[in-house]
N, C-alpha and C positions, 0 to 999 in steps of 0.2 A: 474795733472791739464790739462784742455782742452785748447789748444791754436789754435785760428783761425788766419790764415795768409792771408791777402789780398795782392796779388802780388806773382807771381810764377817765378820770375826771379832769378838772382844770389843770391840776399839778402834773399828772401823768402825761397828758397830751402836750403840755407846754415843753416838758423835758424831752419828750419824744421828738417833737418838731426840731428843736435845737440840736439834739444829738444826731439826728439824720442829716441835718444841714452840715454838721461837723464831720460827717463821713462814717458814722457808726451804724451798725445794724441794730434794729430795735424791734422787740415784740411787746405789744400792749395787751393787757388782760384785764378782765373785770370779774366780778363775782357771779355774773349771770352767764348765759350761753354766749360763747365768743361770736356767734352769728350776729349778735346785736351790735358788734363793732365792724361789720362788713364794709362799711363805707370808708373806714380809716385807711385801709391799704391804698386805694387810689387817691385818697385825699392828701395823706401826708407821707405815704411810702413805707409804712411799718407793717410788720407781720402782726397777727392777732392770735390769741390762744387763751387757754385757761391759766389760772394762777400757777398751777403746777407746771404747765408747759413753759410759761415765762421764766419760772425759777430754773428749770432745766436748760433753757435756751441761753440765759445770760451768763457771761463771765462775771458781770456785775449786775446786781438786781436792785432796782429802786422800789422802795415801799411807799406808795402814795395813796393810802386808803384812810378812811376815818379811824380814829383810835379804837373805837369799839369793834372794828373788823379785824384787828391784828390777831385776835385769838383764832381766826380761821385761816391764817397763813400756812402754807405748806412747809412746816418746820423741818421735816426730814430732807426735803429737796434743797432747802436753804442752808443746811449744815455745811460748814466749810466755805461758803460763798462770801464774797465781798458784797455787803448789803448797805445801801445808802438809805438812811431813814429820813424821810421828808414828812413824817407824821407830826401833827400838832394836837394838843389837848384843848378842847373847847367845852367847858362844863355845861353850857346851855345846850350843846348838841350831844355830848358824850355822857352826861350825868355826873354826879358827885363821886369822885374816886379819891378817897381820903389821903392815900399816900402821895398823890400828885398835888392835891390841894394844900397839904401841909408842907410840901417841899421836901418830903422825906426821900424822894427818889425822882430822878428826871424821867421824862418820857422815853428817852433812848435807853436808859438803864432798864426800864420796864420791858421794852421791846427785846433787849438782849436776854432777859430772863425767859421770855416767851420763845426765843429762837436760840436755844443753846448750841454753841459751836459756830454760829454765824459771826462774821467779822464786820461789825457794824460801825459805820461812820455817819454822824448826824450832819445832814446837808440839805440845801434847797427848801428849808422850812421857814426862813426868815425874810422872804421877799414875795411880793404879790406876783402872781404868774403873768399878769399883763406887763409888769415891769421887767420880769425875766425875759420876756419875748421881745421887748422893745427898747430897753435901756442899756443894752450892752454897748461898750465902746472899745476902741483899740487900746492895746497896752501903752502905758505912758500918758494917756489922756488925763489932763488935770481933773476932769469931771468924772473919771471912771469910778463907779460904785464898787464897794467891797462887800463880800458875803462871808459869813462865818461858817466854820465846820468844827467838829469835835469828834474824837475817836481814839481808840487804843491800837489801831492797826495802821502801820506806816504805809502799806501799799494802798489801802483804801483812801487814806488822806491824800496820797499823791494822785490818785485817780480823780478825786473830787477837785483838787487844785487844778488839774489839767482841764477838766470839764468846765469849771468856772471860767478859766482863761479863754477857752474856745468859745464860750457863750458871751464873752465880753466883760468879765468881772474879775477883780482882784480877789484873792483868797486870804482870809485871816484865820489862823489856827487858834482856837480857843483852849486847846489842851485836850485832856483825856475825855473819854465819853461822859464821865460823871460831871464834867463842866458844861455839858450841853444846856443846862438850865439857864445859862447866861444869855441865851438868845431864844428862849421859848416865848410863847404868847405872853403879852403884857409886860415884857421887859423893854428897856430903852432901845435895844438894838433890833427889836422885832419889827420887820417891815418898815424900817426907816432908812432912807437913802443916806449912806455915809461913805466917805472915802476911806482908804486903808488906815490912815493915821487916826481918823475920828473913830472908826470901828474898834481899833485896838484899845483906844482910851475908854470908850464906852463899855466894852466888855470887862475891862479891868475894874472899872468903877461900879459895876452892877452889883447890887447886894441881893442876897437870897430873901425872897418874900416869906 
């Protein structure tokens, strides 16, 4: 599978490394000149390009940019694409956004509004990238960590589930995209190592802030 990744920070690079290891083709991009990423091709084996090029390259596109940068995403090229949303909202970094602070909308619903026609699944946002790279375990291991996902697109959810498994994690479907608030920043499931049963229970018991 071809995976385009928009954002070449800790999140984008970690997902790229694991996806390449799992046999996928990857293009990483950033908001600057792609030449600033020239060392990544020999280092981790990915292609590099602009955000538009990564959107066109990927059968699946991962969004791994700060929330304030989502307004600059290539919406036209992402229309109809399966998009994996790894974006988190940090008020100290991103400023006060009332509809997010009040819980009136989830970060993924906001992204869906910015990317009309994209098939968005929320994933890869509730684990530290150092853990994503190092804590994966084989299926059936009693200590295997579970990761949440949410979305309205069944194909996108199936792809996330397969990627989680390939990276060494169980998947827990939290429901529709609107349920993504259950594992946003500052929730009980956010960046906490839980097995599948624990994560299911935690997501169910989480209340809206």
